[in-house]
C-alpha positions, 0 to 999 in steps of 0.5 A: 767841119774839121778844126782847120787849125789841127789840119795837116799840110800835105804837098804832092809834088809831081814832075812835069812829063818827067821822062820826056823832060829829062830826055830834052836836057840831053837833046834840046832839039826835042823841046816843043816837039811831039815826043814818045819815050819807050822805043821805036814805032815799029817795036813791040812794047808800050809808051812809057811817057809822052810830051804834052804835044804828043798827048794832044793827039791821044798818045799816053802811057801804056799805049802800044808803040805802034798805035802811038805811031798811027795816032801821031806819025810825026812824033819823035820816038826815043828809047827810054834811059832808066839810069838817067831818070834815076839820077834826076829822081835822086836829085829831086829827092835831095831837094825835097828832104831839105824841106821836110823830114817826111818825104815819100816817093810815091813813084820815080817822078812824084812825092808826098811831103808832110809839111805840117809844122814847118811854117816857122821855118819855111813860111805859110804853105803857098810861100813854102811851095813857091820856094820848093818849086824854085829850088827844084827848077834851079837844081835839076832844070826840070819843072814840077807841079805842086798840090797842097791840101790837108789830105794826100788824095786832094793834094794829088788831084790838085797837083794834076789840076795845076799842071804844067808847072803850077801850084794849087792850094786847096784851103782847109775846109774846101776839099769837097767843094774843090772836088765836086765839079771834077769828072769822077775819073779824077779820083785816083783809082777810078778806072774805066770799069769803075767809071762805067759802073758809076755812070750806070748809077747816074754819077758823072762828077765827084759831087754826084758821088758825094751826094750818093748814099754810102749804103748804096755804094757799099752794097754795089762796090763793097769796101771800095764803095765805102772808100769812094764815099770818103774820097768824094768828100776829100778824105784819105780813105782806102787804097794808096791813101790810108797811111801817113806820109813816110810810113813804110809799106811792103808790096803784096807781090813783086813781078817782072816780065819781058816781051821778046822782040821776036817770038822764039822757041830757042832755049838758049834765048829763053833760059837767060831771059828767065834768069834775068827776070828772076834776078830783077825780082830778087833785087826788089825782094832784097830792097824791101827785106822780104822773102817769097814763099810762092813763085809763079811763071807767066808764059804767053805763046805767039798766038797770045794764049797765056798760062800762069803756073805757081809753086809754093816753096818749102822755104821762103827766099829772096835769092836770084838762084833759087827764084830762077831754078823754080821758074825754070822748073815751072817752064819746062813742066808747062812749055809745049816743046817747040812752041814759040814764046812771046812773053815770059814773066816771073812773079813772087808772092806770099811775101814774108818779112823774115826767113825761117830757120834753116840747117847750119849748112843751108844757112851758111850757103844762104848767107854767102849768096845773100852777101854776094847779091847785096853787093851786086845790088849796091853796084847796080845802085851806083852804076846801073842795072846792067853793071853786074849779073848772074852768068846765066843771065848775061845772054838774057840781057834786055833793055830795062823797061822804063816805068814809074816804080823801078828798083833803087827808088830814092828814099827807099831803104834797103831791107835789113830785117834778115839774118840779124847779127848774133 
């Protein structure tokens, strides 16, 4: 057994029905009702969040809005308000960073805190958690659930078990015992496909998984199988749980896509949407301080047939203009003239942390564009995503999709690795 006196203390703080709870602050009449955030029931799109009352009818995030309506026609359907959620996420973050210098926002509504060594100041873990719980409620009027453990994975599972509005501490040395009776699907990263494969091996609970020979898991699932073996025993193994809390990690790719309200072949509609998507991708790249070497276009027609086409760039970029120009070229090279488009997506991959050497003229032009776009990013941080845009993207304005990992996430530091001062 690990020396529990050397074990870490990790909190996982998860806001309860965050998007719905924020909407209730602006419209108290929603409280106690089945509420679906994400759009109107007759619209294309998916559910961003559902109240606990709506979840009882099988409504959950990522479910098509029209399906949600069939399951729960009495629900109140509301549009998402990403700017509101960012404001309240920042308020939550300001509370969390008073409790620990090591805070990592895993998404807009959940965070990990490394509370190791804070007992002298804040008391033992359970007392500190109650203080944090009360502080979040007092300063945001929102409820949260807190999981406490020596491992990030177990803390996350514990916060889920504590919902709604609860606190659960898994004592050091009891991680595997806590996980054992839970369905294997409770392990983060285990989806429907993996669950089905595990059931084929007779595995239904985390305890079943822990008892299986690691060699069998490794042979069947490769590295992921070995990671599963560690997770089943309460260890931070692979996936999202193999880094320290607060450690910076870069994404492997950045992408944004948009489904049109009505299929269209109108280029005066399509081009501005492409420009808007490219701008959203560029913003995320600058936020991470990364450059993309490949740009990929996703194009879905009205019959749902979908193609993806990519192009490698001679010089990596993070500029909206260059991303748009490449996406535009890919579109015209692959679009069936006159065919109606249902969905467009722009994807940036092969990400690098620094730009290659350019000619003096190219570098000067890139500097000017980068300075202008970073100024635009700051305005968006302060006034919202629609505060400023490229002229071409103005006509392509569409409601920002409400999701858990938006640009401008609290605690995320804008990349400063490019164009160092000379």
